C-alpha positions as CSV (number, residue, x, y, z in Angstrom):
1,M,241.4,93.1,203.1
2,P,244.2,95.3,204.6
3,F,247.4,94.5,206.4
4,V,247.2,93.5,210.1
5,K,247.1,96.7,212.2
6,D,249.0,97.3,215.4
7,F,251.5,94.7,214.5
8,E,255.2,95.4,214.2
9,P,256.8,92.7,212.0
10,I,260.4,91.7,212.7
11,P,262.6,90.1,210.0
12,L,263.6,86.5,210.9
13,G,266.1,86.0,208.1
14,D,269.0,85.9,210.5
15,T,267.5,83.1,212.6
16,N,267.5,79.3,212.3
17,L,264.1,79.7,210.6
18,F,266.1,80.2,207.4
19,K,268.6,77.5,208.0
20,P,268.1,74.3,205.9
21,I,267.1,71.1,207.6
22,K,266.5,67.5,206.4
23,I,263.1,66.1,207.2
24,G,262.7,62.5,206.2
25,N,263.9,62.2,202.6
26,T,263.4,66.0,201.9
27,Q,266.0,68.8,202.2
28,L,264.1,71.9,203.3
29,A,265.5,75.2,202.4
30,H,264.0,76.8,205.5
31,R,261.9,75.9,208.6
32,V,258.7,77.7,207.9
33,V,256.0,75.0,207.7
34,M,252.5,75.2,206.4
35,P,250.6,73.1,208.9
36,P,247.3,71.2,208.1
37,L,244.4,73.7,207.6
38,T,240.9,72.4,207.1
39,R,239.2,74.4,204.4
40,M,236.0,72.4,203.6
41,R,236.1,72.7,199.9
42,A,236.0,69.1,198.7
43,T,232.9,68.1,196.7
44,H,230.1,65.9,197.8
45,P,229.3,63.0,197.3
46,G,232.6,61.3,197.3
47,N,234.8,63.7,199.4
48,V,236.8,64.5,196.2
49,P,239.4,67.3,196.4
50,N,238.0,70.4,194.7
51,K,238.9,70.2,191.0
52,E,238.7,74.0,190.4
53,W,240.7,75.6,193.2
54,I,242.7,73.3,195.5
55,A,245.8,72.7,193.3
56,E,246.1,76.5,192.7
57,Y,245.7,77.2,196.4
58,Y,248.5,74.8,197.4
59,G,250.7,75.9,194.5
60,Q,250.5,79.5,195.7
61,R,251.6,78.6,199.2
62,A,254.5,76.4,197.9
63,Q,255.9,79.3,195.8
64,R,259.1,79.6,197.9
65,P,261.3,76.6,196.9
66,G,262.0,74.2,199.7
67,T,258.9,74.8,201.7
68,M,257.3,72.0,203.7
69,I,253.5,71.8,203.2
70,I,251.4,69.6,205.4
71,T,248.0,69.3,203.7
72,E,244.6,69.6,205.3
73,G,243.4,66.4,206.8
74,A,242.3,63.7,204.4
75,F,239.9,61.0,205.6
76,I,241.4,57.6,205.4
77,S,238.0,55.9,204.7
78,P,234.3,56.7,204.7
79,Q,234.0,55.4,208.2
80,A,236.7,57.7,209.4
81,G,234.8,60.7,208.0
82,G,231.4,62.3,208.5
83,Y,232.0,65.8,207.1
84,D,230.8,66.1,203.5
85,N,233.3,68.7,202.3
86,V,236.6,67.3,203.6
87,P,238.7,65.4,201.1
88,G,239.4,61.7,201.4
89,I,242.2,59.7,200.1
90,W,240.8,56.2,199.9
91,S,239.3,56.2,196.3
92,D,240.8,56.3,192.8
93,E,238.9,59.5,192.1
94,Q,240.3,61.2,195.1
95,V,243.8,60.0,194.4
96,A,243.6,61.4,190.9
97,E,242.9,64.9,192.2
98,W,245.6,64.5,194.9
99,K,248.1,63.9,192.2
100,K,247.4,67.3,190.7
101,I,247.7,69.0,194.1
102,L,251.0,67.3,194.9
103,L,252.3,68.1,191.4
104,A,251.5,71.8,192.0
105,I,253.5,71.8,195.2
106,H,256.4,70.0,193.6
107,A,256.4,72.4,190.6
108,S,257.9,75.0,193.0
109,K,260.4,72.5,194.3
110,S,258.5,72.4,197.6
111,F,257.5,69.3,199.6
112,A,254.1,67.7,200.4
113,W,252.9,65.7,203.3
114,V,249.3,64.5,203.5
115,Q,247.7,64.5,206.9
116,L,245.7,61.3,207.6
117,W,242.5,62.0,209.6
118,S,239.9,60.0,211.5
119,L,237.2,61.9,213.3
120,G,235.7,59.6,215.9
121,W,233.3,61.3,218.2
122,A,233.9,64.7,216.6
123,S,232.0,63.5,213.5
124,F,228.3,64.2,212.8
125,P,226.3,61.1,213.8
126,D,223.4,62.0,211.6
127,V,225.6,62.4,208.5
128,L,227.2,59.0,209.3
129,A,223.7,57.5,209.7
130,R,222.6,58.9,206.3
131,D,225.5,56.9,204.8
132,G,225.0,53.8,206.8
133,L,228.0,54.3,209.0
134,R,228.7,53.9,212.7
135,Y,229.3,56.8,215.1
136,D,232.7,55.6,216.3
137,C,234.5,56.6,219.5
138,A,237.0,55.2,222.1
139,C,234.2,54.1,224.3
140,D,230.4,54.4,224.4
141,E,230.1,55.6,228.0
142,V,230.8,59.3,227.3
143,Y,229.9,61.7,224.4
144,I,231.8,64.7,223.2
145,N,228.9,67.0,224.2
146,D,225.2,67.1,224.9
147,T,224.4,68.4,221.4
148,L,226.0,65.5,219.5
149,Q,224.6,63.0,222.1
150,D,221.1,64.3,221.2
151,T,221.9,64.2,217.5
152,A,223.2,60.6,217.8
153,K,220.0,59.5,219.6
154,K,217.7,61.2,217.2
155,A,219.6,59.6,214.3
156,N,219.5,56.2,216.0
157,N,223.2,56.1,215.7
158,P,224.6,56.0,219.3
159,A,228.2,56.1,220.1
160,H,230.0,52.9,219.1
161,S,232.9,51.8,221.2
162,L,235.5,50.4,218.8
163,S,236.0,46.6,219.0
164,K,239.4,45.1,218.6
165,E,238.4,44.1,215.1
166,D,237.3,47.6,214.4
167,I,240.7,48.9,215.5
168,K,242.4,46.4,213.2
169,Q,240.3,47.6,210.3
170,Y,241.2,51.2,211.1
171,V,244.9,50.3,211.0
172,K,244.4,48.7,207.6
173,E,242.7,51.9,206.4
174,Y,245.6,54.0,207.6
175,I,247.9,51.8,205.6
176,H,245.8,52.1,202.5
177,A,245.6,55.9,202.8
178,A,249.3,56.2,203.4
179,E,250.1,54.0,200.4
180,N,247.6,56.0,198.3
181,S,249.4,59.3,199.4
182,I,252.8,58.0,198.4
183,A,251.4,56.7,195.1
184,A,249.9,60.2,194.4
185,G,253.3,61.7,194.9
186,A,253.4,62.8,198.5
187,D,256.8,63.0,200.2
188,G,255.2,61.6,203.4
189,V,252.2,61.5,205.7
190,E,251.3,63.0,209.0
191,I,249.3,60.9,211.4
192,H,246.7,63.1,213.1
193,S,246.6,62.2,216.8
194,A,245.7,65.6,218.1
195,N,242.9,68.1,218.6
196,G,240.3,65.6,220.0
197,Y,240.0,63.3,217.0
198,L,239.9,59.5,217.0
199,L,243.5,58.7,218.0
200,N,243.6,61.5,220.5
201,Q,240.4,60.2,222.0
202,F,242.2,57.0,222.9
203,L,245.1,58.9,224.5
204,D,242.8,61.0,226.7
205,P,241.4,59.6,229.9
206,H,238.3,61.8,229.6
207,S,237.2,60.1,226.4
208,N,238.8,56.7,227.0
209,K,237.1,54.8,229.8
210,R,238.0,51.3,228.3
211,T,239.1,48.5,230.5
212,D,240.7,46.3,227.9
213,E,244.3,46.6,226.5
214,Y,243.4,49.9,224.8
215,G,242.4,51.7,228.0
216,G,243.1,52.2,231.7
217,S,246.8,52.7,231.8
218,I,249.0,55.3,230.0
219,E,250.6,52.5,228.0
220,N,247.2,51.1,227.0
221,R,245.8,54.4,226.0
222,A,248.8,54.9,223.7
223,R,248.5,51.5,222.0
224,F,246.2,52.5,219.1
225,T,248.4,55.5,218.1
226,L,251.5,53.5,218.3
227,E,250.0,50.6,216.3
228,V,249.2,53.1,213.5
229,V,252.8,54.5,213.7
230,D,254.2,51.0,213.4
231,A,251.9,50.0,210.6
232,L,252.8,53.0,208.5
233,T,256.5,52.7,209.3
234,N,256.4,49.2,208.0
235,A,254.3,50.1,205.0
236,I,256.0,53.2,203.7
237,G,259.1,53.8,205.8
238,A,259.7,55.7,209.0
239,E,261.3,58.6,207.1
240,R,257.9,59.2,205.4
241,V,255.9,59.3,208.6
242,G,255.3,62.2,211.1
243,L,252.9,62.4,214.1
244,R,250.9,65.3,215.4
245,L,250.1,65.7,219.1
246,S,248.4,68.3,221.2
247,P,249.2,67.7,224.8
248,Y,247.5,70.7,226.3
249,G,244.6,70.9,223.8
250,T,241.0,71.1,225.0
251,F,239.3,71.2,221.6
252,N,236.7,68.5,221.1
253,S,236.4,67.9,224.8
254,M,240.0,66.8,225.5
255,S,241.4,67.2,229.0
256,G,244.4,69.4,228.3
257,G,246.3,70.7,231.4
258,A,243.4,69.8,233.7
259,E,244.5,66.2,233.6
260,P,247.4,65.6,236.1
261,D,248.9,62.8,234.1
262,I,248.8,64.6,230.7
263,V,252.5,65.2,230.5
264,S,253.2,61.6,231.5
265,Q,250.8,60.4,228.8
266,Y,252.6,62.2,226.0
267,A,256.1,61.6,227.5
268,Y,255.3,57.9,227.2
269,V,254.3,58.3,223.5
270,L,257.4,60.3,222.7
271,G,259.6,57.8,224.6
272,E,258.2,55.0,222.5
273,L,258.9,56.9,219.4
274,E,262.5,57.5,220.5
275,R,262.9,53.9,221.4
276,R,261.9,53.0,217.8
277,A,264.2,55.6,216.5
278,Q,267.1,54.2,218.4
279,A,266.3,50.8,216.8
280,G,266.6,52.4,213.3
281,K,263.1,53.6,212.7
282,R,263.1,57.3,213.5
283,L,260.0,59.2,212.3
284,A,260.6,62.2,210.1
285,F,259.2,64.6,212.7
286,V,256.9,65.1,215.7
287,H,254.4,68.0,215.3
288,L,253.2,69.6,218.6
289,V,250.4,72.1,219.0
290,E,251.6,74.6,221.6
291,P,249.7,75.4,224.8
292,R,249.4,78.9,223.4
293,V,246.5,77.5,221.3
294,T,244.3,75.0,223.1
295,N,241.3,75.5,220.8
296,P,241.8,76.3,217.1
297,L,238.4,78.0,216.9
298,L,239.5,80.7,219.3
299,S,241.1,84.0,218.2
300,E,244.8,84.6,218.8
301,G,245.6,85.1,222.4
302,E,242.4,83.4,223.7
303,G,242.4,80.1,225.7
304,E,246.2,80.0,226.2
305,Y,247.3,77.5,228.8
306,T,250.1,78.9,231.0
307,G,250.5,76.0,233.4
308,G,252.9,74.0,231.3
309,T,255.0,73.8,228.2
310,N,256.0,71.4,225.5
311,D,259.6,71.7,226.4
312,F,259.6,68.2,228.0
313,A,259.4,66.8,224.5
314,Y,263.0,67.8,223.6
315,S,264.5,65.8,226.4
316,I,262.7,62.6,225.3
317,W,262.4,62.8,221.5
318,K,265.7,63.6,219.8
319,G,264.4,64.2,216.3
320,A,262.9,67.2,214.6
321,I,259.9,69.0,216.2
322,I,257.5,71.2,214.5
323,K,255.8,73.7,216.9
324,A,252.5,75.4,215.9
325,G,250.5,77.9,217.8
326,N,250.2,81.7,217.2
327,F,253.7,82.5,216.2
328,A,253.0,84.8,213.2
329,L,252.0,87.7,215.5
330,H,254.8,87.0,217.9
331,P,258.1,86.9,216.0
332,N,260.1,87.5,219.2
333,I,258.7,84.3,220.7
334,A,259.5,82.4,217.4
335,R,263.0,83.8,217.6
336,E,263.5,82.3,221.0
337,E,262.0,78.9,220.1
338,L,264.3,78.7,217.0
339,K,267.4,78.8,219.2
340,N,266.9,75.0,219.5
341,D,268.4,73.6,216.3
342,R,265.7,70.8,216.0
343,T,262.8,73.3,215.8
344,L,260.6,74.1,212.8
345,I,257.7,76.6,213.1
346,G,254.2,76.0,211.7
347,Y,252.3,79.1,210.7
348,G,248.6,78.4,210.2
349,R,246.0,81.1,209.7
350,F,248.5,83.6,208.2
351,F,249.5,81.1,205.6
352,I,245.9,81.3,204.4
353,S,246.0,85.0,203.9
354,N,249.6,85.3,202.9
355,P,250.6,83.0,200.0
356,D,254.1,84.5,200.1
357,L,254.4,84.2,203.9
358,V,257.9,82.8,203.8
359,D,259.2,85.9,202.1
360,R,257.4,88.2,204.5
361,L,258.8,86.4,207.6
362,E,262.3,86.5,206.2
363,K,262.1,90.3,205.4
364,G,259.8,91.4,208.2
365,L,257.0,92.6,205.9
366,P,253.4,93.4,206.9
367,L,251.0,90.5,206.9
368,N,247.6,90.4,205.1
369,K,244.7,90.2,207.5
370,Y,242.7,87.0,207.1
371,D,238.9,86.8,206.7
372,R,237.7,84.1,209.1
373,S,234.2,84.2,207.5
374,T,235.7,82.5,204.4
375,F,237.7,79.8,206.1
376,Y,235.1,77.1,205.3
377,T,233.1,78.5,202.5
378,M,232.7,76.7,199.1
379,S,234.2,79.5,197.0
380,A,237.5,80.8,195.6
381,E,237.0,83.9,197.7
382,G,239.2,83.8,200.8
383,Y,241.0,80.9,199.2
384,T,243.0,81.7,196.1
385,D,242.4,85.5,195.9
386,Y,244.8,86.7,198.7
387,P,247.6,88.9,197.2
388,T,251.3,88.6,197.6
389,Y,253.0,91.6,199.3
390,D,254.0,93.2,196.0
391,E,250.4,92.8,194.7
392,A,249.0,94.2,197.9
393,V,251.2,97.3,197.6
394,E,250.0,97.7,194.0
395,L,246.5,97.7,195.4
396,G,247.5,100.4,197.8
397,W,247.2,98.4,201.0
398,D,250.4,100.0,202.4
399,K,248.6,103.3,202.4
400,N,245.5,102.1,204.3
């Protein structure tokens, strides 16, 4: 796999990207963040993190001391899942493997945050039916798409609108998963309320047609996410909690910029987070998916939304903000974003193919091209076999 062609790297060592910053209880040496990257290599049954490769994979990417690693999403419970090869963090067997992963990250003096994930309508209703589980969503009046609607009907597992008791149970499961994460050695957790998954489904008016206190108004649609925030803040401390949002995302049938009130919706959530912060419960960070990437399945440069920005967040939320969305190939844009002293940058796909990405960004070195065909395969190929820059030069990649 050669270096990326037609790309002129620019060293960022003189920018705020390499200025230390405190996030929660951790003192980062720089502001390059590895964001959550689903890799589908857990083992089934049991959603157990892969015992052969996963600790090595994270250890490779934590090699620069002081790096912030946000792990791939971990299901908080069986009901929150529905993909066989995604890790969970509800069982003792899962936690035992997470301990090894987090130890591998800490061995390089880097820091680990576990992303907590619930799928909702993005799950596979037939897989859930196989395991005797519901096909959960914000409301049962709309489906994510016609394909999953047909699958749900064939599996006799139609969309299930969460009851208030169901929501309370989910909150308990978030607490359990967060406590398991900390017990396994995590520095904190990230609540996944982005990219069209369960909490995001409650935020979005397209997927949330409820008429009770969890739907209708902007305040009501934000209630579930904020209840999870409050529960985890009380359980493990605000300094160990972050929240991911994707205001302009369209993945998994979210409205994105097509919804006139979308900025108002997220401004309200951020305002509520800042209100809690002013009362002494400031979250460690807010993680925003940029409108540069509205659908993570698209290639770089495709699907960009140009009708709005995430800049509004800075005037409301006064804490740290991680921004993620096609920055690796656009170092000049990263340089501009980093002029705000509260900004960190998440680099996704190129952290997959460049285990020493932090060094390359600092020095302006070429980047390994990634192989998309191995993103979700059950193998070490495309996972732990990407070379560092020095190793790539030894392989002659600089001459290709």
